[in-house]
N, CA, C and O atoms as a GROMACS GRO file, in nm:
protein
  552
    1UNK      N    1  10.597   9.631  11.866
    1UNK     CA    2  10.648   9.711  11.975
    1UNK      C    3  10.636   9.857  11.938
    1UNK      O    4  10.677   9.896  11.829
    2UNK      N    5  10.584   9.937  12.022
    2UNK     CA    6  10.575  10.081  11.999
    2UNK      C    7  10.684  10.149  12.078
    2UNK      O    8  10.699  10.128  12.198
    3UNK      N    9  10.760  10.233  12.008
    3UNK     CA   10  10.866  10.309  12.072
    3UNK      C   11  10.804  10.439  12.122
    3UNK      O   12  10.750  10.516  12.042
    4UNK      N   13  10.812  10.464  12.252
    4UNK     CA   14  10.756  10.588  12.304
    4UNK      C   15  10.849  10.652  12.406
    4UNK      O   16  10.803  10.709  12.504
    5UNK      N   17  10.978  10.643  12.383
    5UNK     CA   18  11.075  10.696  12.477
    5UNK      C   19  11.088  10.846  12.476
    5UNK      O   20  11.153  10.904  12.563
    6UNK      N   21  11.027  10.912  12.378
    6UNK     CA   22  11.032  11.057  12.375
    6UNK      C   23  10.893  11.109  12.342
    6UNK      O   24  10.817  11.044  12.270
    7UNK      N   25  10.861  11.226  12.394
    7UNK     CA   26  10.725  11.276  12.381
    7UNK      C   27  10.709  11.379  12.271
    7UNK      O   28  10.596  11.407  12.231
    8UNK      N   29  10.817  11.438  12.222
    8UNK     CA   30  10.803  11.544  12.124
    8UNK      C   31  10.807  11.493  11.980
    8UNK      O   32  10.769  11.567  11.889
    9UNK      N   33  10.852  11.374  11.957
    9UNK     CA   34  10.864  11.322  11.822
    9UNK      C   35  10.742  11.245  11.778
    9UNK      O   36  10.641  11.241  11.848
   10UNK      N   37  10.752  11.185  11.661
   10UNK     CA   38  10.640  11.108  11.608
   10UNK      C   39  10.621  10.976  11.683
   10UNK      O   40  10.712  10.928  11.751
   11UNK      N   41  10.503  10.919  11.668
   11UNK     CA   42  10.481  10.784  11.720
   11UNK      C   43  10.539  10.686  11.619
   11UNK      O   44  10.520  10.701  11.499
   12UNK      N   45  10.610  10.585  11.669
   12UNK     CA   46  10.669  10.484  11.582
   12UNK      C   47  10.625  10.346  11.626
   12UNK      O   48  10.610  10.318  11.745
   13UNK      N   49  10.605  10.261  11.530
   13UNK     CA   50  10.572  10.122  11.556
   13UNK      C   51  10.667  10.037  11.472
   13UNK      O   52  10.657  10.036  11.349
   14UNK      N   53  10.758   9.967  11.538
   14UNK     CA   54  10.860   9.885  11.471
   14UNK      C   55  10.829   9.738  11.496
   14UNK      O   56  10.826   9.695  11.611
   15UNK      N   57  10.806   9.663  11.391
   15UNK     CA   58  10.785   9.519  11.399
   15UNK      C   59  10.913   9.453  11.350
   15UNK      O   60  10.935   9.440  11.229
   16UNK      N   61  10.998   9.412  11.444
   16UNK     CA   62  11.129   9.356  11.410
   16UNK      C   63  11.119   9.229  11.328
   16UNK      O   64  11.202   9.206  11.240
   17UNK      N   65  11.021   9.146  11.356
   17UNK     CA   66  11.007   9.019  11.284
   17UNK      C   67  10.976   9.042  11.136
   17UNK      O   68  11.024   8.968  11.050
   18UNK      N   69  10.898   9.144  11.108
   18UNK     CA   70  10.860   9.172  10.968
   18UNK      C   71  10.946   9.281  10.904
   18UNK      O   72  10.931   9.310  10.785
   19UNK      N   73  11.035   9.342  10.982
   19UNK     CA   74  11.115   9.456  10.936
   19UNK      C   75  11.025   9.566  10.881
   19UNK      O   76  11.050   9.622  10.775
   20UNK      N   77  10.918   9.593  10.956
   20UNK     CA   78  10.819   9.693  10.916
   20UNK      C   79  10.817   9.807  11.017
   20UNK      O   80  10.814   9.785  11.138
   21UNK      N   81  10.818   9.929  10.965
   21UNK     CA   82  10.817  10.050  11.048
   21UNK      C   83  10.703  10.140  11.002
   21UNK      O   84  10.687  10.166  10.883
   22UNK      N   85  10.625  10.186  11.098
   22UNK     CA   86  10.522  10.286  11.071
   22UNK      C   87  10.554  10.407  11.158
   22UNK      O   88  10.565  10.396  11.281
   23UNK      N   89  10.570  10.522  11.095
   23UNK     CA   90  10.598  10.647  11.165
   23UNK      C   91  10.478  10.738  11.144
   23UNK      O   92  10.442  10.769  11.031
   24UNK      N   93  10.418  10.781  11.254
   24UNK     CA   94  10.298  10.865  11.250
   24UNK      C   95  10.333  11.001  11.308
   24UNK      O   96  10.364  11.014  11.427
   25UNK      N   97  10.327  11.103  11.223
   25UNK     CA   98  10.357  11.238  11.267
   25UNK      C   99  10.235  11.309  11.323
   25UNK      O  100  10.242  11.426  11.360
   26UNK      N  101  10.120  11.238  11.331
   26UNK     CA  102  10.007  11.283  11.408
   26UNK      C  103   9.908  11.378  11.346
   26UNK      O  104   9.817  11.422  11.416
   27UNK      N  105   9.920  11.414  11.221
   27UNK     CA  106   9.826  11.510  11.167
   27UNK      C  107   9.759  11.461  11.039
   27UNK      O  108   9.719  11.542  10.955
   28UNK      N  109   9.747  11.331  11.023
   28UNK     CA  110   9.694  11.282  10.897
   28UNK      C  111   9.582  11.182  10.912
   28UNK      O  112   9.595  11.068  10.867
   29UNK      N  113   9.472  11.221  10.972
   29UNK     CA  114   9.359  11.130  10.986
   29UNK      C  115   9.311  11.085  10.849
   29UNK      O  116   9.272  10.970  10.831
   30UNK      N  117   9.313  11.176  10.753
   30UNK     CA  118   9.275  11.143  10.616
   30UNK      C  119   9.400  11.162  10.531
   30UNK      O  120   9.454  11.273  10.525
   31UNK      N  121   9.446  11.058  10.465
   31UNK     CA  122   9.572  11.062  10.391
   31UNK      C  123   9.545  11.063  10.241
   31UNK      O  124   9.561  10.961  10.174
   32UNK      N  125   9.505  11.178  10.186
   32UNK     CA  126   9.465  11.182  10.047
   32UNK      C  127   9.580  11.173   9.948
   32UNK      O  128   9.561  11.125   9.836
   33UNK      N  129   9.698  11.218   9.986
   33UNK     CA  130   9.810  11.223   9.893
   33UNK      C  131   9.925  11.139   9.948
   33UNK      O  132   9.964  11.152  10.064
   34UNK      N  133   9.978  11.052   9.863
   34UNK     CA  134  10.093  10.974   9.906
   34UNK      C  135  10.179  10.938   9.786
   34UNK      O  136  10.136  10.944   9.671
   35UNK      N  137  10.300  10.900   9.816
   35UNK     CA  138  10.396  10.850   9.717
   35UNK      C  139  10.443  10.713   9.764
   35UNK      O  140  10.472  10.694   9.882
   36UNK      N  141  10.452  10.618   9.671
   36UNK     CA  142  10.504  10.485   9.702
   36UNK      C  143  10.622  10.457   9.612
   36UNK      O  144  10.617  10.480   9.491
   37UNK      N  145  10.729  10.406   9.673
   37UNK     CA  146  10.851  10.377   9.597
   37UNK      C  147  10.919  10.252   9.652
   37UNK      O  148  10.895  10.210   9.766
   38UNK      N  149  11.003  10.193   9.569
   38UNK     CA  150  11.091  10.084   9.611
   38UNK      C  151  11.233  10.140   9.598
   38UNK      O  152  11.280  10.166   9.487
   39UNK      N  153  11.300  10.157   9.712
   39UNK     CA  154  11.431  10.222   9.715
   39UNK      C  155  11.518  10.158   9.823
   39UNK      O  156  11.466  10.085   9.908
   40UNK      N  157  11.649  10.184   9.822
   40UNK     CA  158  11.733  10.137   9.933
   40UNK      C  159  11.704  10.217  10.060
   40UNK      O  160  11.675  10.336  10.054
   41UNK      N  161  11.711  10.149  10.173
   41UNK     CA  162  11.687  10.216  10.301
   41UNK      C  163  11.769  10.149  10.410
   41UNK      O  164  11.812  10.034  10.399
   42UNK      N  165  11.790  10.225  10.518
   42UNK     CA  166  11.858  10.176  10.636
   42UNK      C  167  11.778  10.216  10.759
   42UNK      O  168  11.738  10.332  10.772
   43UNK      N  169  11.754  10.120  10.848
   43UNK     CA  170  11.688  10.145  10.975
   43UNK      C  171  11.795  10.127  11.083
   43UNK      O  172  11.859  10.022  11.090
   44UNK      N  173  11.812  10.228  11.167
   44UNK     CA  174  11.914  10.225  11.272
   44UNK      C  175  11.845  10.204  11.406
   44UNK      O  176  11.755  10.280  11.444
   45UNK      N  177  11.888  10.100  11.479
   45UNK     CA  178  11.830  10.064  11.608
   45UNK      C  179  11.929  10.090  11.720
   45UNK      O  180  12.050  10.084  11.700
   46UNK      N  181  11.875  10.120  11.840
   46UNK     CA  182  11.962  10.134  11.957
   46UNK      C  183  11.976   9.997  12.025
   46UNK      O  184  11.928   9.897  11.972
   47UNK      N  185  12.040   9.993  12.140
   47UNK     CA  186  12.066   9.866  12.210
   47UNK      C  187  11.938   9.798  12.258
   47UNK      O  188  11.938   9.678  12.285
   48UNK      N  189  11.829   9.873  12.268
   48UNK     CA  190  11.702   9.817  12.312
   48UNK      C  191  11.614   9.773  12.195
   48UNK      O  192  11.503   9.724  12.215
   49UNK      N  193  11.665   9.790  12.072
   49UNK     CA  194  11.588   9.752  11.954
   49UNK      C  195  11.489   9.858  11.909
   49UNK      O  196  11.402   9.830  11.826
   50UNK      N  197  11.500   9.980  11.964
   50UNK     CA  198  11.413  10.090  11.922
   50UNK      C  199  11.475  10.164  11.804
   50UNK      O  200  11.596  10.179  11.797
   51UNK      N  201  11.392  10.208  11.714
   51UNK     CA  202  11.439  10.280  11.596
   51UNK      C  203  11.478  10.422  11.636
   51UNK      O  204  11.400  10.493  11.700
   52UNK      N  205  11.600  10.462  11.596
   52UNK     CA  206  11.643  10.599  11.625
   52UNK      C  207  11.657  10.682  11.498
   52UNK      O  208  11.635  10.803  11.500
   53UNK      N  209  11.693  10.619  11.387
   53UNK     CA  210  11.709  10.691  11.261
   53UNK      C  211  11.668  10.602  11.144
   53UNK      O  212  11.675  10.479  11.152
   54UNK      N  213  11.626  10.666  11.036
   54UNK     CA  214  11.595  10.596  10.911
   54UNK      C  215  11.654  10.678  10.798
   54UNK      O  216  11.638  10.800  10.794
   55UNK      N  217  11.723  10.611  10.707
   55UNK     CA  218  11.773  10.674  10.585
   55UNK      C  219  11.701  10.610  10.468
   55UNK      O  220  11.700  10.488  10.453
   56UNK      N  221  11.641  10.693  10.384
   56UNK     CA  222  11.572  10.646  10.264
   56UNK      C  223  11.643  10.711  10.147
   56UNK      O  224  11.643  10.834  10.134
   57UNK      N  225  11.705  10.629  10.061
   57UNK     CA  226  11.796  10.680   9.960
   57UNK      C  227  11.743  10.661   9.818
   57UNK      O  228  11.650  10.585   9.794
   58UNK      N  229  11.805  10.733   9.726
   58UNK     CA  230  11.778  10.722   9.583
   58UNK      C  231  11.630  10.745   9.550
   58UNK      O  232  11.571  10.672   9.471
   59UNK      N  233  11.574  10.847   9.612
   59UNK     CA  234  11.433  10.878   9.586
   59UNK      C  235  11.415  10.930   9.444
   59UNK      O  236  11.497  11.007   9.396
   60UNK      N  237  11.308  10.889   9.378
   60UNK     CA  238  11.280  10.944   9.245
   60UNK      C  239  11.255  11.095   9.254
   60UNK      O  240  11.218  11.146   9.360
   61UNK      N  241  11.277  11.165   9.145
   61UNK     CA  242  11.264  11.310   9.142
   61UNK      C  243  11.127  11.358   9.189
   61UNK      O  244  11.118  11.458   9.260
   62UNK      N  245  11.020  11.289   9.150
   62UNK     CA  246  10.885  11.332   9.188
   62UNK      C  247  10.867  11.329   9.340
   62UNK      O  248  10.798  11.414   9.397
   63UNK      N  249  10.930  11.230   9.406
   63UNK     CA  250  10.918  11.219   9.552
   63UNK      C  251  11.006  11.324   9.619
   63UNK      O  252  10.963  11.389   9.715
   64UNK      N  253  11.127  11.342   9.570
   64UNK     CA  254  11.214  11.445   9.626
   64UNK      C  255  11.149  11.583   9.611
   64UNK      O  256  11.158  11.666   9.701
   65UNK      N  257  11.082  11.606   9.498
   65UNK     CA  258  11.013  11.734   9.479
   65UNK      C  259  10.900  11.750   9.581
   65UNK      O  260  10.881  11.860   9.635
   66UNK      N  261  10.826  11.643   9.609
   66UNK     CA  262  10.717  11.649   9.707
   66UNK      C  263  10.770  11.677   9.847
   66UNK      O  264  10.698  11.731   9.931
   67UNK      N  265  10.894  11.640   9.872
   67UNK     CA  266  10.957  11.658  10.003
   67UNK      C  267  11.041  11.784  10.011
   67UNK      O  268  11.113  11.804  10.110
   68UNK      N  269  11.034  11.870   9.911
   68UNK     CA  270  11.125  11.985   9.902
   68UNK      C  271  11.120  12.078  10.023
   68UNK      O  272  11.219  12.145  10.052
   69UNK      N  273  11.007  12.084  10.094
   69UNK     CA  274  11.002  12.171  10.212
   69UNK      C  275  11.091  12.120  10.325
   69UNK      O  276  11.115  12.192  10.422
   70UNK      N  277  11.141  11.997  10.313
   70UNK     CA  278  11.229  11.939  10.415
   70UNK      C  279  11.377  11.948  10.376
   70UNK      O  280  11.464  11.899  10.448
   71UNK      N  281  11.407  12.011  10.261
   71UNK     CA  282  11.546  12.025  10.218
   71UNK      C  283  11.622  12.108  10.321
   71UNK      O  284  11.573  12.211  10.368
   72UNK      N  285  11.739  12.063  10.356
   72UNK     CA  286  11.820  12.131  10.458
   72UNK      C  287  11.941  12.196  10.394
   72UNK      O  288  11.986  12.158  10.286
   73UNK      N  289  11.992  12.294  10.464
   73UNK     CA  290  12.116  12.361  10.423
   73UNK      C  291  12.181  12.414  10.550
   73UNK      O  292  12.133  12.389  10.661
   74UNK      N  293  12.288  12.487  10.533
   74UNK     CA  294  12.356  12.545  10.648
   74UNK      C  295  12.261  12.639  10.722
   74UNK      O  296  12.267  12.648  10.845
   75UNK      N  297  12.175  12.708  10.649
   75UNK     CA  298  12.084  12.806  10.710
   75UNK      C  299  11.948  12.746  10.746
   75UNK      O  300  11.869  12.812  10.813
   76UNK      N  301  11.918  12.625  10.703
   76UNK     CA  302  11.786  12.567  10.726
   76UNK      C  303  11.801  12.429  10.791
   76UNK      O  304  11.834  12.332  10.722
   77UNK      N  305  11.775  12.418  10.922
   77UNK     CA  306  11.790  12.289  10.993
   77UNK      C  307  11.673  12.195  10.960
   77UNK      O  308  11.575  12.236  10.898
   78UNK      N  309  11.684  12.070  11.002
   78UNK     CA  310  11.575  11.974  10.979
   78UNK      C  311  11.443  12.022  11.040
   78UNK      O  312  11.442  12.091  11.142
   79UNK      N  313  11.333  11.986  10.975
   79UNK     CA  314  11.199  12.023  11.018
   79UNK      C  315  11.134  11.899  11.079
   79UNK      O  316  11.114  11.800  11.009
   80UNK      N  317  11.100  11.904  11.208
   80UNK     CA  318  11.036  11.792  11.278
   80UNK      C  319  11.121  11.665  11.274
   80UNK      O  320  11.066  11.554  11.274
   81UNK      N  321  11.254  11.680  11.269
   81UNK     CA  322  11.341  11.562  11.263
   81UNK      C  323  11.348  11.499  11.126
   81UNK      O  324  11.398  11.388  11.112
   82UNK      N  325  11.297  11.568  11.024
   82UNK     CA  326  11.298  11.518  10.887
   82UNK      C  327  11.390  11.608  10.805
   82UNK      O  328  11.374  11.730  10.807
   83UNK      N  329  11.484  11.548  10.735
   83UNK     CA  330  11.576  11.626  10.653
   83UNK      C  331  11.591  11.559  10.517
   83UNK      O  332  11.600  11.437  10.506
   84UNK      N  333  11.593  11.642  10.413
   84UNK     CA  334  11.612  11.593  10.277
   84UNK      C  335  11.739  11.654  10.220
   84UNK      O  336  11.754  11.776  10.218
   85UNK      N  337  11.830  11.569  10.175
   85UNK     CA  338  11.943  11.615  10.095
   85UNK      C  339  11.893  11.610   9.951
   85UNK      O  340  11.891  11.504   9.889
   86UNK      N  341  11.852  11.724   9.899
   86UNK     CA  342  11.789  11.729   9.767
   86UNK      C  343  11.884  11.685   9.656
   86UNK      O  344  11.842  11.622   9.560
   87UNK      N  345  12.013  11.718   9.670
   87UNK     CA  346  12.109  11.680   9.566
   87UNK      C  347  12.127  11.529   9.558
   87UNK      O  348  12.141  11.474   9.448
   88UNK      N  349  12.126  11.462   9.672
   88UNK     CA  350  12.145  11.317   9.676
   88UNK      C  351  12.012  11.240   9.675
   88UNK      O  352  12.012  11.118   9.666
   89UNK      N  353  11.899  11.312   9.685
   89UNK     CA  354  11.766  11.250   9.693
   89UNK      C  355  11.763  11.149   9.809
   89UNK      O  356  11.722  11.035   9.793
   90UNK      N  357  11.809  11.196   9.925
   90UNK     CA  358  11.826  11.113  10.045
   90UNK      C  359  11.745  11.175  10.158
   90UNK      O  360  11.767  11.290  10.196
   91UNK      N  361  11.651  11.098  10.211
   91UNK     CA  362  11.566  11.145  10.320
   91UNK      C  363  11.613  11.083  10.450
   91UNK      O  364  11.636  10.962  10.458
   92UNK      N  365  11.627  11.166  10.553
   92UNK     CA  366  11.670  11.119  10.684
   92UNK      C  367  11.559  11.150  10.784
   92UNK      O  368  11.513  11.264  10.793
   93UNK      N  369  11.516  11.048  10.858
   93UNK     CA  370  11.418  11.065  10.965
   93UNK      C  371  11.490  11.040  11.097
   93UNK      O  372  11.537  10.929  11.122
   94UNK      N  373  11.499  11.142  11.180
   94UNK     CA  374  11.557  11.127  11.314
   94UNK      C  375  11.440  11.108  11.409
   94UNK      O  376  11.362  11.202  11.431
   95UNK      N  377  11.426  10.988  11.465
   95UNK     CA  378  11.308  10.954  11.545
   95UNK      C  379  11.331  10.959  11.695
   95UNK      O  380  11.237  10.981  11.771
   96UNK      N  381  11.454  10.938  11.738
   96UNK     CA  382  11.484  10.939  11.881
   96UNK      C  383  11.634  10.953  11.900
   96UNK      O  384  11.713  10.918  11.812
   97UNK      N  385  11.673  11.005  12.015
   97UNK     CA  386  11.814  11.010  12.050
   97UNK      C  387  11.855  10.872  12.100
   97UNK      O  388  11.775  10.800  12.159
   98UNK      N  389  11.979  10.837  12.076
   98UNK     CA  390  12.030  10.710  12.122
   98UNK      C  391  12.160  10.675  12.054
   98UNK      O  392  12.204  10.743  11.962
   99UNK      N  393  12.221  10.569  12.102
   99UNK     CA  394  12.347  10.522  12.046
   99UNK      C  395  12.317  10.409  11.948
   99UNK      O  396  12.256  10.309  11.985
  100UNK      N  397  12.358  10.425  11.822
  100UNK     CA  398  12.332  10.319  11.724
  100UNK      C  399  12.398  10.188  11.764
  100UNK      O  400  12.516  10.186  11.800
  101UNK      N  401  12.322  10.079  11.759
  101UNK     CA  402  12.375   9.947  11.792
  101UNK      C  403  12.361   9.850  11.675
  101UNK      O  404  12.436   9.753  11.665
  102UNK      N  405  12.265   9.875  11.587
  102UNK     CA  406  12.242   9.784  11.474
  102UNK      C  407  12.187   9.863  11.357
  102UNK      O  408  12.105   9.954  11.375
  103UNK      N  409  12.232   9.826  11.237
  103UNK     CA  410  12.181   9.887  11.114
  103UNK      C  411  12.126   9.776  11.026
  103UNK      O  412  12.194   9.678  10.996
  104UNK      N  413  12.002   9.793  10.984
  104UNK     CA  414  11.939   9.700  10.891
  104UNK      C  415  11.922   9.772  10.759
  104UNK      O  416  11.855   9.875  10.752
  105UNK      N  417  11.983   9.718  10.653
  105UNK     CA  418  11.980   9.785  10.524
  105UNK      C  419  11.932   9.691  10.416
  105UNK      O  420  11.950   9.569  10.425
  106UNK      N  421  11.870   9.748  10.314
  106UNK     CA  422  11.829   9.670  10.199
  106UNK      C  423  11.725   9.743  10.117
  106UNK      O  424  11.696   9.860  10.142
  107UNK      N  425  11.672   9.673  10.021
  107UNK     CA  426  11.564   9.729   9.940
  107UNK      C  427  11.442   9.743  10.029
  107UNK      O  428  11.416   9.659  10.115
  108UNK      N  429  11.367   9.850  10.007
  108UNK     CA  430  11.250   9.875  10.091
  108UNK      C  431  11.133   9.924  10.007
  108UNK      O  432  11.151   9.991   9.906
  109UNK      N  433  11.014   9.888  10.052
  109UNK     CA  434  10.892   9.948   9.999
  109UNK      C  435  10.857  10.060  10.095
  109UNK      O  436  10.842  10.038  10.215
  110UNK      N  437  10.842  10.182  10.042
  110UNK     CA  438  10.818  10.299  10.125
  110UNK      C  439  10.694  10.372  10.075
  110UNK      O  440  10.679  10.396   9.955
  111UNK      N  441  10.607  10.405  10.168
  111UNK     CA  442  10.488  10.486  10.138
  111UNK      C  443  10.497  10.609  10.227
  111UNK      O  444  10.501  10.598  10.349
  112UNK      N  445  10.498  10.727  10.163
  112UNK     CA  446  10.504  10.853  10.236
  112UNK      C  447  10.372  10.925  10.211
  112UNK      O  448  10.337  10.954  10.097
  113UNK      N  449  10.299  10.955  10.319
  113UNK     CA  450  10.170  11.025  10.308
  113UNK      C  451  10.188  11.171  10.345
  113UNK      O  452  10.265  11.204  10.436
  114UNK      N  453  10.116  11.258  10.275
  114UNK     CA  454  10.128  11.402  10.292
  114UNK      C  455   9.993  11.464  10.325
  114UNK      O  456   9.888  11.414  10.283
  115UNK      N  457   9.996  11.572  10.401
  115UNK     CA  458   9.884  11.664  10.416
  115UNK      C  459   9.940  11.798  10.369
  115UNK      O  460  10.010  11.866  10.443
  116UNK      N  461   9.910  11.835  10.247
  116UNK     CA  462   9.975  11.950  10.185
  116UNK      C  463  10.122  11.918  10.168
  116UNK      O  464  10.156  11.810  10.118
  117UNK      N  465  10.213  12.008  10.208
  117UNK     CA  466  10.356  11.981  10.194
  117UNK      C  467  10.414  11.901  10.312
  117UNK      O  468  10.532  11.864  10.310
  118UNK      N  469  10.332  11.874  10.413
  118UNK     CA  470  10.382  11.810  10.535
  118UNK      C  471  10.372  11.658  10.530
  118UNK      O  472  10.269  11.604  10.488
  119UNK      N  473  10.478  11.591  10.572
  119UNK     CA  474  10.476  11.446  10.588
  119UNK      C  475  10.393  11.413  10.711
  119UNK      O  476  10.418  11.467  10.819
  120UNK      N  477  10.294  11.325  10.696
  120UNK     CA  478  10.212  11.286  10.810
  120UNK      C  479  10.231  11.140  10.847
  120UNK      O  480  10.198  11.099  10.958
  121UNK      N  481  10.286  11.060  10.754
  121UNK     CA  482  10.307  10.919  10.785
  121UNK      C  483  10.412  10.862  10.690
  121UNK      O  484  10.415  10.896  10.572
  122UNK      N  485  10.497  10.776  10.744
  122UNK     CA  486  10.593  10.700  10.663
  122UNK      C  487  10.575  10.554  10.700
  122UNK      O  488  10.583  10.517  10.817
  123UNK      N  489  10.550  10.472  10.599
  123UNK     CA  490  10.531  10.328  10.616
  123UNK      C  491  10.642  10.261  10.536
  123UNK      O  492  10.648  10.277  10.414
  124UNK      N  493  10.729  10.186  10.604
  124UNK     CA  494  10.847  10.129  10.539
  124UNK      C  495  10.859   9.982  10.575
  124UNK      O  496  10.846   9.944  10.691
  125UNK      N  497  10.884   9.901  10.473
  125UNK     CA  498  10.913   9.759  10.495
  125UNK      C  499  11.042   9.724  10.424
  125UNK      O  500  11.052   9.738  10.302
  126UNK      N  501  11.142   9.678  10.501
  126UNK     CA  502  11.266   9.629  10.442
  126UNK      C  503  11.242   9.488  10.391
  126UNK      O  504  11.186   9.405  10.463
  127UNK      N  505  11.284   9.462  10.268
  127UNK     CA  506  11.266   9.329  10.211
  127UNK      C  507  11.377   9.236  10.258
  127UNK      O  508  11.491   9.280  10.276
  128UNK      N  509  11.345   9.108  10.277
  128UNK     CA  510  11.451   9.014  10.315
  128UNK      C  511  11.554   9.003  10.204
  128UNK      O  512  11.521   9.017  10.085
  129UNK      N  513  11.675   8.980  10.243
  129UNK     CA  514  11.780   8.963  10.142
  129UNK      C  515  11.753   8.835  10.064
  129UNK      O  516  11.718   8.732  10.121
  130UNK      N  517  11.770   8.842   9.932
  130UNK     CA  518  11.744   8.726   9.848
  130UNK      C  519  11.872   8.651   9.813
  130UNK      O  520  11.866   8.535   9.771
  131UNK      N  521  11.986   8.715   9.831
  131UNK     CA  522  12.113   8.649   9.801
  131UNK      C  523  12.216   8.698   9.902
  131UNK      O  524  12.211   8.813   9.944
  132UNK      N  525  12.309   8.611   9.941
  132UNK     CA  526  12.411   8.654  10.035
  132UNK      C  527  12.507   8.754   9.969
  132UNK      O  528  12.532   8.746   9.849
  133UNK      N  529  12.558   8.847  10.049
  133UNK     CA  530  12.660   8.939   9.999
  133UNK      C  531  12.793   8.866   9.993
  133UNK      O  532  12.813   8.768  10.064
  134UNK      N  533  12.885   8.912   9.909
  134UNK     CA  534  13.019   8.850   9.905
  134UNK      C  535  13.079   8.847  10.045
  134UNK      O  536  13.077   8.948  10.116
  135UNK      N  537  13.131   8.732  10.083
  135UNK     CA  538  13.192   8.717  10.215
  135UNK      C  539  13.097   8.662  10.320
  135UNK      O  540  13.142   8.618  10.426
  136UNK      N  541  12.966   8.664  10.293
  136UNK     CA  542  12.869   8.608  10.387
  136UNK      C  543  12.877   8.456  10.382
  136UNK      O  544  12.907   8.397  10.278
  137UNK      N  545  12.851   8.393  10.495
  137UNK     CA  546  12.848   8.247  10.501
  137UNK      C  547  12.707   8.203  10.529
  137UNK      O  548  12.634   8.268  10.604
  138UNK      N  549  12.668   8.093  10.471
  138UNK     CA  550  12.536   8.037  10.494
  138UNK      C  551  12.539   7.946  10.613
  138UNK      O  552  12.436   7.888  10.650
   0.00000   0.00000   0.00000
């Protein structure tokens, strides 16, 4: 399913069955530079199952450094809906406006492609849970 409810943001393709998200910021026909990591992530969906936000946490220092142009502060707002909390190594992608209805969290494989300092593509797959959390019932 392709989410296209807004025209100013990136193109997103969310495959709910595979828990796979591809975010295309539109300027990376050739993706020469990328970083791949396995980190915790959360995908936030609205009532229609469209992705509205993504949190990618515990990024390694090399990845946070590559994303430094997206670091936010009181004086520097998010760039293209992308914000990095450099101290927490936490990347936030705001993809669409909406009311959160579901959060999918877990370990994720994330590939971030760059054109210079700019993010041009984010490819994220949440891994299925391998063990129930305390309190979960089978």
